[in-house]
N, C-alpha and C positions, 0 to 999 in steps of 0.2 A: 102275406106272409106275415107270420108269428113274430114275437118282441124274440124269441130264442135264434133267430137266423139276424135282425138287424143289429144286437149287441155285438156277435161275433165280427159282422161288417165294418161297425164303427170300429173296432179294435184292431183289424188290420187294416183300415184304412190311414189309423193313426200312424203306422211307420212306411205308409208312402213316401213321405218325406218326412223324416227321422228330423232332421236338425229344425226345422221349421215349426213340429211338434216338438220338442225337447225347449226351443226358445219359450215360443208361448206358456209350457206348463213353467218354466222356471218363471216367467213373469208374474202367472198367476201366484204362484210361491213365495217369490219378493211382496208381492201385494199384501199375502195374509201375514207372513213374518210382517211386514213394516205393522199393520195395523194393530195386531196383537203385542208387539212389543213395546209402542208409542203406548196402547192403552195401559198397560201394564206399568210402564213405566210415570205416567200420571197416576194413576190408583196408585204408586211407591210417595209420588210427591206428596198427594192426597191426604194418604195413610201416614207420611212423617211430620205434616203441616198441624194434623188433627192431634198426634202423638204429642207434638211438643206445645199447639197452644193448649191442651186439656192436662197436660203431665207435667208441667212446671210449678201451677199452683190449683188451679181449679180442679182439676178433676174429672173425670166422666160423668159424674153423678153427685149430684148434693141434693141433703136430706137440710133441711130447717124448720124454725117453727113458723108456724100459719102466720101471713102477717109481716115476715120479716126481709123478702124482700119488696119491694127495691129500697125500701129506705136503709136497710142494714141498721136496724134499731141495736142498739146495744143490750134493752130490757128483753128484747124477743128473742129466748133462750128454750134449747131442748131441755129435757130432766126436770130436775124438781120433784117435788114431796107430789103435786100430782100428774096424771098421767105415766106413759113408760120413765122408769128411769134411765138415763144416758147410755148407762151398759146395756139395758135390754135391747133400745134401738139398736144401739151398735152391732147385738147377735141377731137381731132381726133382719138388717140391711146385711151383715154378709152370709146370711142362712140362702140370700138368692141365687141362684144357678147362673147370672149371670155375672155373681162381683167374686171378685178376686181377693179383696182390699177394701177395709173402712178403716178411717178417722178422725175420731173428735179434733175441733177446732176449737180458740176465741179469738176474736178479732176486737182491736183497740184502737184509740188512735191515741197520738200524743206527741210528748217532745224528746230527745236524745239530744243530751249534754256533754261537752265534753269541753273543759279547759273554757275558752269564750266562745266558743264557736256551738251552736244550737241547731238541730236540726228536727222539722216535724215529720214523721213519719207516721205509716201503719204498723201495727205489733199485731204479728199472730204468733197466738200460742198453742205447740202442739204436744201430741204424746212424739218422740223422735223415734222411737220403736215402730210406733204404727203408721209414724206418716213416713217411714222411707219406705215402708210398702205401697206409699198412695201416689204420693209427688216424686217427683226430682228432684226437687228443691234442694235438699241437704244431702244430694249427692253432688252439687256444683259450690262446695266447698274449696277454695282455693287456697288459703290461708288456714293454720290452727285448725278447729275441729269443731263438729254442731255442740249446742249444749244437751250437756247430760240431764238427766230426768230430775229433778227435783233441786236441782244447782238454779241459785242465781246469778246466769248466764243468759248471753244472750249473742246471737248468729245476726251478725249485720252484711247488708247489701255493700257491696264493693265503691258504689261511689260514694254511699254514706257515710263509712270510713274514710274515704279519704276527703269528704270534706269536714269532717269531725278529726281530721288527722291524730287517727288512731290505728293499734293493730292488736293482732291478739295479746291478749292479758294485761291492757288496759282496762280502768274503770270508765265506765260512762255511768250518768244522772239520768233515770228514767220518771217521766212524769206522765198521767193518765186519769182523765175523767172517772170517776167511778160511779158505777151503776147507784151509791146509797147516794150523790149529793157529792160528795167529797173527790176531792184532788191527793190521787195515789201517787207513792214516789216511792223510789229505792235505786241503793247501788247494785250494777252491775257488770259484772264482768265480762270483756268482751274474748266468748269464744272462740268465733273465726269469723270469716270474711268469705262473703258466696258472691258467685260471678253466673248469675244466670245467661245473660246473654242479651236482657231485654232492660234498656237502659235505664224508665222508667221505673222497675221493678228494683233495679239496683241502689236507687236512688232513694225510694220510699219505704223500702222492707226489709222488716228487722223481726226475727224468728227468737223466741224464749218457749220454754217449757210451760206447758197448759198449767200446771199448779201455781206458777210464777205470776204468769197474768191473770190466772183467774181473784190471787191473792189481792194487785195492783188493784183491781177492778172491782174489789169488794163482789165477785161472784162466788157460790155457792160449791164448794168442789165436785159437786155433782151434774155442774151445769156448764153448756157449751154453745156457742151460737149455730155452728155446723158440724153437718157428717159428711166427709166426704170420702169417695168409695169410686177403687178402680175398676175398672171393666178391662179385660182383656180385648174383648172387640166391642169395640167405642158404638158402633151402629146398632147394638141392642142396648143401648143406654133409653132410647122411651120406651121399648117394652118394659125393660126392668123398671122403669118411675113407675108405670101403671100398677106393677105388681105391689110394688112397698106402699101405693100410695091404698092401694086396697089392703094392705096387712098390718098398716102402722095407723089406718086412721085419719079422719079426717083433721086429730089436732096437729100434723105436721104436712110441709110441700115438699114434695120428691122435684127437681128439674134435672131433666138430662143435660148433656154439656151442648145439644143441637140445639134447647132454648136459652143457654147461660151464654153461650157464642154462636149466634146467628150467622156472623160474619163468614164461620169456618164454615157450617153447612152451606151458604151460598155459592163459597168459592167450588165447595166441593158438586153441589148440583153443577156450577156452571162446568167444570170439571169431565162431567159426566156428560153433558150436552156436546160436547166438541168431541168427544167419540163415534158418534154417530156422524159428525160431519168429515171428520177423518175417515168411516168406513165408506161413507157418500166420494170421497173427493179420489179415494187410492181404486174402489173395483171400477169407479164409474172412469178410468184414466186406463185401467186392464180392460173394459169391454170392446176400445178399438183394438188393442191389438188380438184379441178372442176373435172380432169378428172380422176384420184383416184374413186372418188365419184360417178361416171359415170359409172368405170368400172365396180365398185362389184354391181352396182344397176342392171347392163345388164345384166352380169352372176349370179345373181338371179332370174332374169326371163327368163333367156334364155330359159325354157320348155314353156314360155309365149309365148313369141317371135314362137317358133319352132310351137307349135299350132296355132296361127295368120296365119304360112305362109304354113301353110296345111291345112286352110280352105279358101285359095284364097289372104290372104292382099298382098298387094306388099310391097318388099325390102324397096321403099320410102317412104311408109308409117312407117314401122316401124325406116327408118332413121329420119323423120320428129315427129314420136312419141318421140325418146331421146333427140331430140334438142329441142322438146319444152320445154321436161320437165328439161333443163340446163338454157333454157331461162327463166321457170318459177319460178328455184330458181335462177337464176341474179334479177329475180324481186322482190325477197324477200329479196334476200342481200340488193340490192339498197335502199328499204323501210328500211329497220333498217338502210343502213349506213345512211341517207338521215333522218331520225328521230334522229341519234346520232349526228350528221356534221351541222345542222344547229344552234341548241341553243347554241353550241360549239364555234362556229363560233361569233354567235352576242354578247358571255359574252367575248370571245376574242376579238373583234373587239372595244367591250367599253371597256371593262374594262382591259387592257394590264397588265401584270406580269410586273414588275417595276428592272431590276436587276442591274442597274447606279448605286444604294447607296453600292451593293458588290461589283461590278468588275469596274466602274468610267465608264469614257469619252475615247473614244479615234479619232483617225482620220483616213479614208480609203478614198486613189484618194481624196483627200484634200475636204473631209467632215465632218462632225463632226456625230461622232455614238453613239447614246447611246443602252443600250441593253433595248430596249423597244421591250415585244415582239407581238407587235400588227399586227393582220392579216387584210387583205385586204379581200374584199369577189371576190372571183375567180372563176365571173358568168359562165363565157369561159369552166376553166378547171372542172365546176362540171357540164356542160353539155358535153365535151369530157369524164370525167371522169365517166359517166353515160355510153356515148355508149360503153366503152372502158372495161367496167362489162359488160355490154351483151355479147360485140365482146368476150372477153375470153370464157364468158361460154358459147359459141356457139363451138368457134375452139375447145377446149379441151372435148367438148361431141362429137364431130366429128369422131373424130375416134374409140370411142365406139358404137356409131348410124354404123357406116359402118359394124364392126362385129358383133354388134346384127344382123344385114338383113344379114348377111351369114353362120346364123347358118342354118345346112344343119337339116331339119322337122324331117328326119325318125330316122336319129342315134342319133338325141336327143333324142325325144319321146320315142324311144327305150334304152334308157338309154346308148348309145354307144357315 
């Protein structure tokens, strides 16, 4: 008997006990929805952690002078009279297809004083317009405003401002070692206060215009310690880094976030490994439901199978009939699961419930985490889940199919 005959028989047999077939298909659909939704939520949480861990300051990719890391020597700068200028480097970085924006930065360390209070801090000199496109730090201003380009203004972290007892409009004294061996100092107006949610950052970081920090540190205007880049897809950073190394030459080092923040990469890899565990657990449990359905179905039709075998049907045909029935059951389960999963994922992705007002924000492996239950579209897991669903149905039906093919025709038809 050909497959063209066994397939109609398989579909017809599903209708013999519709309630049981619907319940089993619904179980497979729930399993498919659970796996895809959970993986999508894990992907969303991972994407948010990477975005928060790299988007506040780090960036998804950084360009430095060769030898700048790990010591971050203030003498190792980009630009200058030899090699590409800073503007040329910025242009080459922005020209990479994976890069959406790039901004220069200068780093320094020193003291911020107001009255009798003094705080040691890290100074970050930025181009405010470009920096807004690369990181979110200037978007976390809670009082006042970001420093204006070319102004002697400084943006303080919330905890640093609290220790100093200053508010926007106050004057502070900034002291920082310069690259020429002198001690740079100047008066700055506090333009605003930012609150990133990361305690260490809010206590130790202060931002000022790029040219202002260059002047204090006696750096030439065309020099910077770092170029930070924004990539809409952070997972393209390693590939983009290799392209930029080839494009910029050996005088610079290009580091993706996977090298700068290895703990975030390890978390993402751990979350990815859990996807397979969930897949095995969910569909491993579903095997028992499908196997029970197929055992009951084959037991009820043992006389039918005995008659087919007595009429000359091959045992392999009986096995195929039962397997086709299980696969048809899987197709129904997948159709039901996809019909529910698709709309729920679209809603969940575009209008994620935000539990932050109830539980607040917290930090995890150096990244700010908000309990916003947003999901990503797990396209790979959708395909893998569909394959796992059919594999579950086929494996669960294999034993009942073999038992059905071994029905003794004479004894069964005689009622023995």
